[in-house]
PyMOL commands that place a pseudoatom at each C-alpha (Angstrom):
pseudoatom trace, name=CA, resn=MET, resi=1, chain=A, elem=C, hetatm=0, pos=[-4.945, 20.660, -13.373]
pseudoatom trace, name=CA, resn=LYS, resi=2, chain=A, elem=C, hetatm=0, pos=[-4.287, 17.143, -14.706]
pseudoatom trace, name=CA, resn=LYS, resi=3, chain=A, elem=C, hetatm=0, pos=[-0.542, 17.745, -14.317]
pseudoatom trace, name=CA, resn=ASN, resi=4, chain=A, elem=C, hetatm=0, pos=[-1.009, 18.722, -10.668]
pseudoatom trace, name=CA, resn=ILE, resi=5, chain=A, elem=C, hetatm=0, pos=[-3.083, 15.581, -10.045]
pseudoatom trace, name=CA, resn=SER, resi=6, chain=A, elem=C, hetatm=0, pos=[-0.417, 13.423, -11.685]
pseudoatom trace, name=CA, resn=VAL, resi=7, chain=A, elem=C, hetatm=0, pos=[2.324, 14.985, -9.552]
pseudoatom trace, name=CA, resn=ALA, resi=8, chain=A, elem=C, hetatm=0, pos=[0.231, 14.437, -6.432]
pseudoatom trace, name=CA, resn=ILE, resi=9, chain=A, elem=C, hetatm=0, pos=[-0.354, 10.786, -7.338]
pseudoatom trace, name=CA, resn=ILE, resi=10, chain=A, elem=C, hetatm=0, pos=[3.349, 10.200, -7.997]
pseudoatom trace, name=CA, resn=PHE, resi=11, chain=A, elem=C, hetatm=0, pos=[4.266, 11.912, -4.734]
pseudoatom trace, name=CA, resn=ALA, resi=12, chain=A, elem=C, hetatm=0, pos=[1.717, 9.876, -2.768]
pseudoatom trace, name=CA, resn=ALA, resi=13, chain=A, elem=C, hetatm=0, pos=[2.970, 6.671, -4.372]
pseudoatom trace, name=CA, resn=LEU, resi=14, chain=A, elem=C, hetatm=0, pos=[6.573, 7.564, -3.535]
pseudoatom trace, name=CA, resn=VAL, resi=15, chain=A, elem=C, hetatm=0, pos=[5.725, 8.330, 0.103]
pseudoatom trace, name=CA, resn=THR, resi=16, chain=A, elem=C, hetatm=0, pos=[3.753, 5.090, 0.362]
pseudoatom trace, name=CA, resn=LEU, resi=17, chain=A, elem=C, hetatm=0, pos=[6.682, 3.163, -1.095]
pseudoatom trace, name=CA, resn=ILE, resi=18, chain=A, elem=C, hetatm=0, pos=[9.166, 4.710, 1.351]
pseudoatom trace, name=CA, resn=LEU, resi=19, chain=A, elem=C, hetatm=0, pos=[6.944, 4.160, 4.374]
pseudoatom trace, name=CA, resn=GLY, resi=20, chain=A, elem=C, hetatm=0, pos=[5.989, 0.641, 3.332]
pseudoatom trace, name=CA, resn=SER, resi=21, chain=A, elem=C, hetatm=0, pos=[9.540, -0.489, 2.596]
pseudoatom trace, name=CA, resn=THR, resi=22, chain=A, elem=C, hetatm=0, pos=[10.801, 1.025, 5.859]
pseudoatom trace, name=CA, resn=TYR, resi=23, chain=A, elem=C, hetatm=0, pos=[8.006, -0.732, 7.792]
pseudoatom trace, name=CA, resn=TRP, resi=24, chain=A, elem=C, hetatm=0, pos=[8.931, -4.052, 6.164]
pseudoatom trace, name=CA, resn=TYR, resi=25, chain=A, elem=C, hetatm=0, pos=[12.649, -3.601, 6.825]
pseudoatom trace, name=CA, resn=ILE, resi=26, chain=A, elem=C, hetatm=0, pos=[12.082, -2.734, 10.508]
pseudoatom trace, name=CA, resn=GLU, resi=27, chain=A, elem=C, hetatm=0, pos=[10.076, -5.924, 10.953]
pseudoatom trace, name=CA, resn=TRP, resi=28, chain=A, elem=C, hetatm=0, pos=[12.597, -8.028, 9.006]
pseudoatom trace, name=CA, resn=PHE, resi=29, chain=A, elem=C, hetatm=0, pos=[15.547, -6.585, 10.939]
pseudoatom trace, name=CA, resn=GLY, resi=30, chain=A, elem=C, hetatm=0, pos=[13.896, -7.208, 14.290]
pseudoatom trace, name=CA, resn=TRP, resi=31, chain=A, elem=C, hetatm=0, pos=[13.104, -10.826, 13.521]
pseudoatom trace, name=CA, resn=ASN, resi=32, chain=A, elem=C, hetatm=0, pos=[16.514, -11.579, 12.002]
pseudoatom trace, name=CA, resn=THR, resi=33, chain=A, elem=C, hetatm=0, pos=[18.844, -9.901, 14.499]
pseudoatom trace, name=CA, resn=ALA, resi=34, chain=A, elem=C, hetatm=0, pos=[20.494, -12.269, 16.972]
pseudoatom trace, name=CA, resn=PRO, resi=35, chain=A, elem=C, hetatm=0, pos=[22.636, -11.571, 20.053]
pseudoatom trace, name=CA, resn=LYS, resi=36, chain=A, elem=C, hetatm=0, pos=[26.363, -12.277, 20.205]
pseudoatom trace, name=CA, resn=ARG, resi=37, chain=A, elem=C, hetatm=0, pos=[28.504, -12.706, 23.300]
pseudoatom trace, name=CA, resn=ALA, resi=38, chain=A, elem=C, hetatm=0, pos=[29.605, -9.322, 24.608]
pseudoatom trace, name=CA, resn=ASP, resi=39, chain=A, elem=C, hetatm=0, pos=[30.984, -7.424, 27.583]
pseudoatom trace, name=CA, resn=VAL, resi=40, chain=A, elem=C, hetatm=0, pos=[27.604, -6.216, 28.788]
pseudoatom trace, name=CA, resn=ILE, resi=41, chain=A, elem=C, hetatm=0, pos=[23.854, -6.402, 28.166]
pseudoatom trace, name=CA, resn=ILE, resi=42, chain=A, elem=C, hetatm=0, pos=[22.098, -3.032, 27.823]
pseudoatom trace, name=CA, resn=VAL, resi=43, chain=A, elem=C, hetatm=0, pos=[18.404, -3.008, 28.737]
pseudoatom trace, name=CA, resn=LEU, resi=44, chain=A, elem=C, hetatm=0, pos=[16.692, -0.043, 27.115]
pseudoatom trace, name=CA, resn=GLY, resi=45, chain=A, elem=C, hetatm=0, pos=[14.115, 1.731, 29.233]
pseudoatom trace, name=CA, resn=ALA, resi=46, chain=A, elem=C, hetatm=0, pos=[10.327, 1.565, 29.036]
pseudoatom trace, name=CA, resn=ALA, resi=47, chain=A, elem=C, hetatm=0, pos=[7.535, 2.922, 31.206]
pseudoatom trace, name=CA, resn=VAL, resi=48, chain=A, elem=C, hetatm=0, pos=[7.263, 2.360, 34.942]
pseudoatom trace, name=CA, resn=TRP, resi=49, chain=A, elem=C, hetatm=0, pos=[3.800, 2.405, 36.458]
pseudoatom trace, name=CA, resn=ALA, resi=50, chain=A, elem=C, hetatm=0, pos=[2.740, 3.177, 40.025]
pseudoatom trace, name=CA, resn=ASN, resi=51, chain=A, elem=C, hetatm=0, pos=[2.797, -0.517, 40.931]
pseudoatom trace, name=CA, resn=GLY, resi=52, chain=A, elem=C, hetatm=0, pos=[6.093, -1.257, 39.180]
pseudoatom trace, name=CA, resn=PRO, resi=53, chain=A, elem=C, hetatm=0, pos=[7.508, -1.823, 35.681]
pseudoatom trace, name=CA, resn=SER, resi=54, chain=A, elem=C, hetatm=0, pos=[5.024, -1.763, 32.811]
pseudoatom trace, name=CA, resn=PRO, resi=55, chain=A, elem=C, hetatm=0, pos=[4.432, -4.967, 30.812]
pseudoatom trace, name=CA, resn=ALA, resi=56, chain=A, elem=C, hetatm=0, pos=[6.742, -3.577, 28.111]
pseudoatom trace, name=CA, resn=LEU, resi=57, chain=A, elem=C, hetatm=0, pos=[9.609, -3.068, 30.545]
pseudoatom trace, name=CA, resn=MET, resi=58, chain=A, elem=C, hetatm=0, pos=[9.016, -6.474, 32.128]
pseudoatom trace, name=CA, resn=GLU, resi=59, chain=A, elem=C, hetatm=0, pos=[9.243, -8.089, 28.696]
pseudoatom trace, name=CA, resn=ARG, resi=60, chain=A, elem=C, hetatm=0, pos=[12.664, -6.491, 28.184]
pseudoatom trace, name=CA, resn=ILE, resi=61, chain=A, elem=C, hetatm=0, pos=[13.806, -7.411, 31.705]
pseudoatom trace, name=CA, resn=THR, resi=62, chain=A, elem=C, hetatm=0, pos=[12.785, -11.043, 31.175]
pseudoatom trace, name=CA, resn=LEU, resi=63, chain=A, elem=C, hetatm=0, pos=[14.719, -11.298, 27.920]
pseudoatom trace, name=CA, resn=ALA, resi=64, chain=A, elem=C, hetatm=0, pos=[17.784, -9.629, 29.453]
pseudoatom trace, name=CA, resn=GLU, resi=65, chain=A, elem=C, hetatm=0, pos=[17.662, -12.045, 32.396]
pseudoatom trace, name=CA, resn=THR, resi=66, chain=A, elem=C, hetatm=0, pos=[17.507, -15.010, 30.006]
pseudoatom trace, name=CA, resn=LEU, resi=67, chain=A, elem=C, hetatm=0, pos=[20.504, -13.745, 28.026]
pseudoatom trace, name=CA, resn=TYR, resi=68, chain=A, elem=C, hetatm=0, pos=[22.494, -13.209, 31.221]
pseudoatom trace, name=CA, resn=GLN, resi=69, chain=A, elem=C, hetatm=0, pos=[21.672, -16.712, 32.443]
pseudoatom trace, name=CA, resn=GLN, resi=70, chain=A, elem=C, hetatm=0, pos=[22.740, -18.095, 29.064]
pseudoatom trace, name=CA, resn=GLY, resi=71, chain=A, elem=C, hetatm=0, pos=[26.129, -16.412, 29.417]
pseudoatom trace, name=CA, resn=TYR, resi=72, chain=A, elem=C, hetatm=0, pos=[25.898, -13.764, 26.707]
pseudoatom trace, name=CA, resn=ALA, resi=73, chain=A, elem=C, hetatm=0, pos=[27.525, -11.215, 29.051]
pseudoatom trace, name=CA, resn=ALA, resi=74, chain=A, elem=C, hetatm=0, pos=[28.745, -11.042, 32.629]
pseudoatom trace, name=CA, resn=ALA, resi=75, chain=A, elem=C, hetatm=0, pos=[27.171, -7.658, 33.421]
pseudoatom trace, name=CA, resn=LEU, resi=76, chain=A, elem=C, hetatm=0, pos=[24.041, -5.651, 32.701]
pseudoatom trace, name=CA, resn=ILE, resi=77, chain=A, elem=C, hetatm=0, pos=[23.213, -1.966, 32.360]
pseudoatom trace, name=CA, resn=THR, resi=78, chain=A, elem=C, hetatm=0, pos=[19.609, -0.915, 32.939]
pseudoatom trace, name=CA, resn=THR, resi=79, chain=A, elem=C, hetatm=0, pos=[18.665, 2.453, 31.483]
pseudoatom trace, name=CA, resn=GLY, resi=80, chain=A, elem=C, hetatm=0, pos=[16.007, 5.130, 31.714]
pseudoatom trace, name=CA, resn=GLY, resi=81, chain=A, elem=C, hetatm=0, pos=[15.118, 8.076, 33.877]
pseudoatom trace, name=CA, resn=ILE, resi=82, chain=A, elem=C, hetatm=0, pos=[11.919, 9.482, 35.306]
pseudoatom trace, name=CA, resn=GLY, resi=83, chain=A, elem=C, hetatm=0, pos=[9.262, 10.103, 32.681]
pseudoatom trace, name=CA, resn=ARG, resi=84, chain=A, elem=C, hetatm=0, pos=[6.026, 12.068, 32.795]
pseudoatom trace, name=CA, resn=PHE, resi=85, chain=A, elem=C, hetatm=0, pos=[4.228, 9.202, 34.519]
pseudoatom trace, name=CA, resn=ASN, resi=86, chain=A, elem=C, hetatm=0, pos=[7.207, 7.255, 35.897]
pseudoatom trace, name=CA, resn=PRO, resi=87, chain=A, elem=C, hetatm=0, pos=[7.297, 7.422, 39.718]
pseudoatom trace, name=CA, resn=THR, resi=88, chain=A, elem=C, hetatm=0, pos=[10.808, 5.926, 39.763]
pseudoatom trace, name=CA, resn=PRO, resi=89, chain=A, elem=C, hetatm=0, pos=[13.599, 5.860, 37.164]
pseudoatom trace, name=CA, resn=GLU, resi=90, chain=A, elem=C, hetatm=0, pos=[13.198, 3.093, 34.619]
pseudoatom trace, name=CA, resn=GLY, resi=91, chain=A, elem=C, hetatm=0, pos=[16.805, 2.018, 35.139]
pseudoatom trace, name=CA, resn=SER, resi=92, chain=A, elem=C, hetatm=0, pos=[16.307, 1.646, 38.886]
pseudoatom trace, name=CA, resn=ALA, resi=93, chain=A, elem=C, hetatm=0, pos=[13.039, -0.266, 38.537]
pseudoatom trace, name=CA, resn=ALA, resi=94, chain=A, elem=C, hetatm=0, pos=[14.575, -2.711, 36.055]
pseudoatom trace, name=CA, resn=ARG, resi=95, chain=A, elem=C, hetatm=0, pos=[17.638, -3.229, 38.245]
pseudoatom trace, name=CA, resn=GLN, resi=96, chain=A, elem=C, hetatm=0, pos=[15.513, -4.004, 41.286]
pseudoatom trace, name=CA, resn=VAL, resi=97, chain=A, elem=C, hetatm=0, pos=[13.530, -6.632, 39.390]
pseudoatom trace, name=CA, resn=LEU, resi=98, chain=A, elem=C, hetatm=0, pos=[16.706, -8.326, 38.172]
pseudoatom trace, name=CA, resn=ILE, resi=99, chain=A, elem=C, hetatm=0, pos=[18.121, -8.350, 41.712]
pseudoatom trace, name=CA, resn=SER, resi=100, chain=A, elem=C, hetatm=0, pos=[14.857, -9.812, 43.049]
pseudoatom trace, name=CA, resn=HIS, resi=101, chain=A, elem=C, hetatm=0, pos=[15.226, -12.595, 40.469]
pseudoatom trace, name=CA, resn=GLY, resi=102, chain=A, elem=C, hetatm=0, pos=[18.594, -13.566, 41.876]
pseudoatom trace, name=CA, resn=ILE, resi=103, chain=A, elem=C, hetatm=0, pos=[21.068, -11.737, 39.664]
pseudoatom trace, name=CA, resn=PRO, resi=104, chain=A, elem=C, hetatm=0, pos=[23.898, -10.324, 41.820]
pseudoatom trace, name=CA, resn=ALA, resi=105, chain=A, elem=C, hetatm=0, pos=[23.556, -6.608, 42.462]
pseudoatom trace, name=CA, resn=ASN, resi=106, chain=A, elem=C, hetatm=0, pos=[27.256, -6.031, 41.786]
pseudoatom trace, name=CA, resn=VAL, resi=107, chain=A, elem=C, hetatm=0, pos=[26.917, -7.009, 38.116]
pseudoatom trace, name=CA, resn=ILE, resi=108, chain=A, elem=C, hetatm=0, pos=[23.978, -4.668, 37.393]
pseudoatom trace, name=CA, resn=TYR, resi=109, chain=A, elem=C, hetatm=0, pos=[24.687, -1.004, 36.679]
pseudoatom trace, name=CA, resn=GLU, resi=110, chain=A, elem=C, hetatm=0, pos=[21.968, 1.587, 36.260]
pseudoatom trace, name=CA, resn=GLU, resi=111, chain=A, elem=C, hetatm=0, pos=[21.641, 4.726, 34.163]
pseudoatom trace, name=CA, resn=VAL, resi=112, chain=A, elem=C, hetatm=0, pos=[18.814, 6.887, 35.510]
pseudoatom trace, name=CA, resn=THR, resi=113, chain=A, elem=C, hetatm=0, pos=[18.833, 10.279, 33.765]
pseudoatom trace, name=CA, resn=SER, resi=114, chain=A, elem=C, hetatm=0, pos=[17.928, 9.524, 30.137]
pseudoatom trace, name=CA, resn=SER, resi=115, chain=A, elem=C, hetatm=0, pos=[14.600, 10.185, 28.455]
pseudoatom trace, name=CA, resn=ASN, resi=116, chain=A, elem=C, hetatm=0, pos=[14.987, 8.630, 24.997]
pseudoatom trace, name=CA, resn=THR, resi=117, chain=A, elem=C, hetatm=0, pos=[16.844, 5.896, 23.116]
pseudoatom trace, name=CA, resn=ARG, resi=118, chain=A, elem=C, hetatm=0, pos=[19.894, 7.964, 22.260]
pseudoatom trace, name=CA, resn=GLU, resi=119, chain=A, elem=C, hetatm=0, pos=[20.254, 9.186, 25.835]
pseudoatom trace, name=CA, resn=ASN, resi=120, chain=A, elem=C, hetatm=0, pos=[19.829, 5.593, 27.090]
pseudoatom trace, name=CA, resn=LEU, resi=121, chain=A, elem=C, hetatm=0, pos=[22.783, 4.588, 24.935]
pseudoatom trace, name=CA, resn=VAL, resi=122, chain=A, elem=C, hetatm=0, pos=[24.960, 7.616, 25.727]
pseudoatom trace, name=CA, resn=GLY, resi=123, chain=A, elem=C, hetatm=0, pos=[24.481, 6.923, 29.435]
pseudoatom trace, name=CA, resn=ALA, resi=124, chain=A, elem=C, hetatm=0, pos=[25.252, 3.245, 28.950]
pseudoatom trace, name=CA, resn=LEU, resi=125, chain=A, elem=C, hetatm=0, pos=[28.346, 4.145, 26.922]
pseudoatom trace, name=CA, resn=ASN, resi=126, chain=A, elem=C, hetatm=0, pos=[29.637, 6.304, 29.769]
pseudoatom trace, name=CA, resn=ILE, resi=127, chain=A, elem=C, hetatm=0, pos=[29.329, 3.330, 32.126]
pseudoatom trace, name=CA, resn=MET, resi=128, chain=A, elem=C, hetatm=0, pos=[30.998, 1.061, 29.570]
pseudoatom trace, name=CA, resn=ARG, resi=129, chain=A, elem=C, hetatm=0, pos=[33.957, 3.405, 29.252]
pseudoatom trace, name=CA, resn=LYS, resi=130, chain=A, elem=C, hetatm=0, pos=[34.486, 3.428, 33.024]
pseudoatom trace, name=CA, resn=HIS, resi=131, chain=A, elem=C, hetatm=0, pos=[34.838, -0.354, 32.966]
pseudoatom trace, name=CA, resn=GLY, resi=132, chain=A, elem=C, hetatm=0, pos=[36.735, -0.659, 29.701]
pseudoatom trace, name=CA, resn=TRP, resi=133, chain=A, elem=C, hetatm=0, pos=[33.884, -2.465, 27.980]
pseudoatom trace, name=CA, resn=LYS, resi=134, chain=A, elem=C, hetatm=0, pos=[33.674, -2.293, 24.193]
pseudoatom trace, name=CA, resn=SER, resi=135, chain=A, elem=C, hetatm=0, pos=[30.828, -4.591, 23.155]
pseudoatom trace, name=CA, resn=ALA, resi=136, chain=A, elem=C, hetatm=0, pos=[27.175, -4.883, 24.128]
pseudoatom trace, name=CA, resn=VAL, resi=137, chain=A, elem=C, hetatm=0, pos=[23.947, -6.734, 23.468]
pseudoatom trace, name=CA, resn=ILE, resi=138, chain=A, elem=C, hetatm=0, pos=[21.030, -4.328, 23.277]
pseudoatom trace, name=CA, resn=VAL, resi=139, chain=A, elem=C, hetatm=0, pos=[17.744, -5.643, 24.641]
pseudoatom trace, name=CA, resn=THR, resi=140, chain=A, elem=C, hetatm=0, pos=[14.536, -3.991, 23.510]
pseudoatom trace, name=CA, resn=HIS, resi=141, chain=A, elem=C, hetatm=0, pos=[11.481, -4.877, 21.439]
pseudoatom trace, name=CA, resn=ASP, resi=142, chain=A, elem=C, hetatm=0, pos=[12.192, -6.250, 17.990]
pseudoatom trace, name=CA, resn=PHE, resi=143, chain=A, elem=C, hetatm=0, pos=[10.588, -3.297, 16.192]
pseudoatom trace, name=CA, resn=HIS, resi=144, chain=A, elem=C, hetatm=0, pos=[12.886, -0.942, 18.128]
pseudoatom trace, name=CA, resn=LEU, resi=145, chain=A, elem=C, hetatm=0, pos=[16.107, -2.815, 17.338]
pseudoatom trace, name=CA, resn=LEU, resi=146, chain=A, elem=C, hetatm=0, pos=[16.921, -1.119, 14.024]
pseudoatom trace, name=CA, resn=ARG, resi=147, chain=A, elem=C, hetatm=0, pos=[16.918, 2.366, 15.501]
pseudoatom trace, name=CA, resn=ALA, resi=148, chain=A, elem=C, hetatm=0, pos=[18.641, 1.289, 18.712]
pseudoatom trace, name=CA, resn=ILE, resi=149, chain=A, elem=C, hetatm=0, pos=[21.440, -0.636, 16.995]
pseudoatom trace, name=CA, resn=THR, resi=150, chain=A, elem=C, hetatm=0, pos=[21.945, 2.106, 14.406]
pseudoatom trace, name=CA, resn=GLU, resi=151, chain=A, elem=C, hetatm=0, pos=[22.192, 4.670, 17.210]
pseudoatom trace, name=CA, resn=ALA, resi=152, chain=A, elem=C, hetatm=0, pos=[24.654, 2.505, 19.166]
pseudoatom trace, name=CA, resn=ARG, resi=153, chain=A, elem=C, hetatm=0, pos=[26.900, 1.990, 16.154]
pseudoatom trace, name=CA, resn=ARG, resi=154, chain=A, elem=C, hetatm=0, pos=[26.956, 5.717, 15.514]
pseudoatom trace, name=CA, resn=LEU, resi=155, chain=A, elem=C, hetatm=0, pos=[28.186, 6.120, 19.092]
pseudoatom trace, name=CA, resn=GLY, resi=156, chain=A, elem=C, hetatm=0, pos=[30.979, 3.637, 18.428]
pseudoatom trace, name=CA, resn=ILE, resi=157, chain=A, elem=C, hetatm=0, pos=[29.632, 0.688, 20.413]
pseudoatom trace, name=CA, resn=GLU, resi=158, chain=A, elem=C, hetatm=0, pos=[30.339, -2.826, 19.094]
pseudoatom trace, name=CA, resn=VAL, resi=159, chain=A, elem=C, hetatm=0, pos=[26.786, -4.052, 19.259]
pseudoatom trace, name=CA, resn=SER, resi=160, chain=A, elem=C, hetatm=0, pos=[24.397, -6.891, 18.579]
pseudoatom trace, name=CA, resn=GLY, resi=161, chain=A, elem=C, hetatm=0, pos=[20.778, -7.068, 19.629]
pseudoatom trace, name=CA, resn=ALA, resi=162, chain=A, elem=C, hetatm=0, pos=[18.019, -9.220, 21.048]
pseudoatom trace, name=CA, resn=GLY, resi=163, chain=A, elem=C, hetatm=0, pos=[14.412, -8.274, 20.488]
pseudoatom trace, name=CA, resn=VAL, resi=164, chain=A, elem=C, hetatm=0, pos=[11.238, -9.178, 22.351]
pseudoatom trace, name=CA, resn=HIS, resi=165, chain=A, elem=C, hetatm=0, pos=[8.953, -10.797, 19.766]
pseudoatom trace, name=CA, resn=GLU, resi=166, chain=A, elem=C, hetatm=0, pos=[5.852, -11.666, 21.796]
pseudoatom trace, name=CA, resn=THR, resi=167, chain=A, elem=C, hetatm=0, pos=[4.443, -8.525, 23.389]
pseudoatom trace, name=CA, resn=ALA, resi=168, chain=A, elem=C, hetatm=0, pos=[1.300, -7.411, 25.180]
pseudoatom trace, name=CA, resn=MET, resi=169, chain=A, elem=C, hetatm=0, pos=[1.408, -4.170, 23.189]
pseudoatom trace, name=CA, resn=PHE, resi=170, chain=A, elem=C, hetatm=0, pos=[-0.469, -3.546, 19.934]
pseudoatom trace, name=CA, resn=ARG, resi=171, chain=A, elem=C, hetatm=0, pos=[2.268, -3.638, 17.286]
pseudoatom trace, name=CA, resn=PRO, resi=172, chain=A, elem=C, hetatm=0, pos=[1.123, -1.669, 14.200]
pseudoatom trace, name=CA, resn=PRO, resi=173, chain=A, elem=C, hetatm=0, pos=[1.167, 1.872, 15.680]
pseudoatom trace, name=CA, resn=LEU, resi=174, chain=A, elem=C, hetatm=0, pos=[4.450, 1.123, 17.449]
pseudoatom trace, name=CA, resn=VAL, resi=175, chain=A, elem=C, hetatm=0, pos=[6.084, -0.029, 14.224]
pseudoatom trace, name=CA, resn=LEU, resi=176, chain=A, elem=C, hetatm=0, pos=[4.695, 3.018, 12.410]
pseudoatom trace, name=CA, resn=ARG, resi=177, chain=A, elem=C, hetatm=0, pos=[6.215, 5.202, 15.120]
pseudoatom trace, name=CA, resn=GLU, resi=178, chain=A, elem=C, hetatm=0, pos=[9.557, 3.508, 14.453]
pseudoatom trace, name=CA, resn=VAL, resi=179, chain=A, elem=C, hetatm=0, pos=[9.156, 4.120, 10.724]
pseudoatom trace, name=CA, resn=ILE, resi=180, chain=A, elem=C, hetatm=0, pos=[8.863, 7.853, 11.337]
pseudoatom trace, name=CA, resn=ALA, resi=181, chain=A, elem=C, hetatm=0, pos=[11.607, 7.867, 13.985]
pseudoatom trace, name=CA, resn=ASN, resi=182, chain=A, elem=C, hetatm=0, pos=[14.069, 6.021, 11.763]
pseudoatom trace, name=CA, resn=LEU, resi=183, chain=A, elem=C, hetatm=0, pos=[13.429, 8.332, 8.820]
pseudoatom trace, name=CA, resn=VAL, resi=184, chain=A, elem=C, hetatm=0, pos=[13.729, 11.453, 10.987]
pseudoatom trace, name=CA, resn=LYS, resi=185, chain=A, elem=C, hetatm=0, pos=[16.964, 10.175, 12.530]
pseudoatom trace, name=CA, resn=ALA, resi=186, chain=A, elem=C, hetatm=0, pos=[18.414, 9.366, 9.112]
pseudoatom trace, name=CA, resn=ILE, resi=187, chain=A, elem=C, hetatm=0, pos=[17.664, 12.897, 7.901]
pseudoatom trace, name=CA, resn=GLY, resi=188, chain=A, elem=C, hetatm=0, pos=[19.025, 14.399, 11.126]
pseudoatom trace, name=CA, resn=TYR, resi=189, chain=A, elem=C, hetatm=0, pos=[22.336, 12.562, 10.877]
pseudoatom trace, name=CA, resn=ASN, resi=190, chain=A, elem=C, hetatm=0, pos=[22.711, 13.457, 7.216]
pseudoatom trace, name=CA, resn=LEU, resi=191, chain=A, elem=C, hetatm=0, pos=[22.254, 17.089, 8.223]
pseudoatom trace, name=CA, resn=GLN, resi=192, chain=A, elem=C, hetatm=0, pos=[24.737, 16.564, 11.118]
pseudoatom trace, name=CA, resn=MET, resi=193, chain=A, elem=C, hetatm=0, pos=[22.168, 17.582, 13.740]
pseudoatom trace, name=CA, resn=TYR, resi=194, chain=A, elem=C, hetatm=0, pos=[23.510, 15.189, 16.398]
pseudoatom trace, name=CA, resn=PRO, resi=195, chain=A, elem=C, hetatm=0, pos=[26.840, 15.415, 18.249]
pseudoatom trace, name=CA, resn=ARG, resi=196, chain=A, elem=C, hetatm=0, pos=[29.414, 12.619, 18.129]
pseudoatom trace, name=CA, resn=TYR, resi=197, chain=A, elem=C, hetatm=0, pos=[30.718, 10.937, 21.287]
for i in range(1, 197): cmd.bond("trace and resi %d" % i, "trace and resi %d" % (i + 1))
show_as sticks, trace
zoom trace
């Protein structure tokens, strides 16, 4: 009985250590990742509401617009399809906002069929290949950057990132979600569960 309790305590401590260290690293990575000049800026999708982009998507759009205005890239790709509650594709909604803010329509490309981060990036990569682009700045929330950049590098994209730091969303459960997602992805790739592009 005592042996079983000891094993359980050690296991719980190990799980806590893994989760805690991953949580810390996700936060550290997001705050310490900086964009570099690239061929294109990729805006990862977030929810669209009935009256337009959600606050989360607007935060990403605003950061992408700032990077474009600062000359980090000469083109943008907005990504994301129709979700369970999205009345319009995330990529289309983001593109329309950028156009309404004065960015030329002919430098904004949209990907509108994806439903998750990997699909966002695969769709963006297909657009990049058509234009001969090799490098990208990924725009998302800082706690999402580790998974997004890791995914992009696995797809062969030369990538840097820019993360939204100030958000209207409640961070802790979102970071915890990223903890789980990063660990699951790491296991999946080690087991070769995902195709290469």
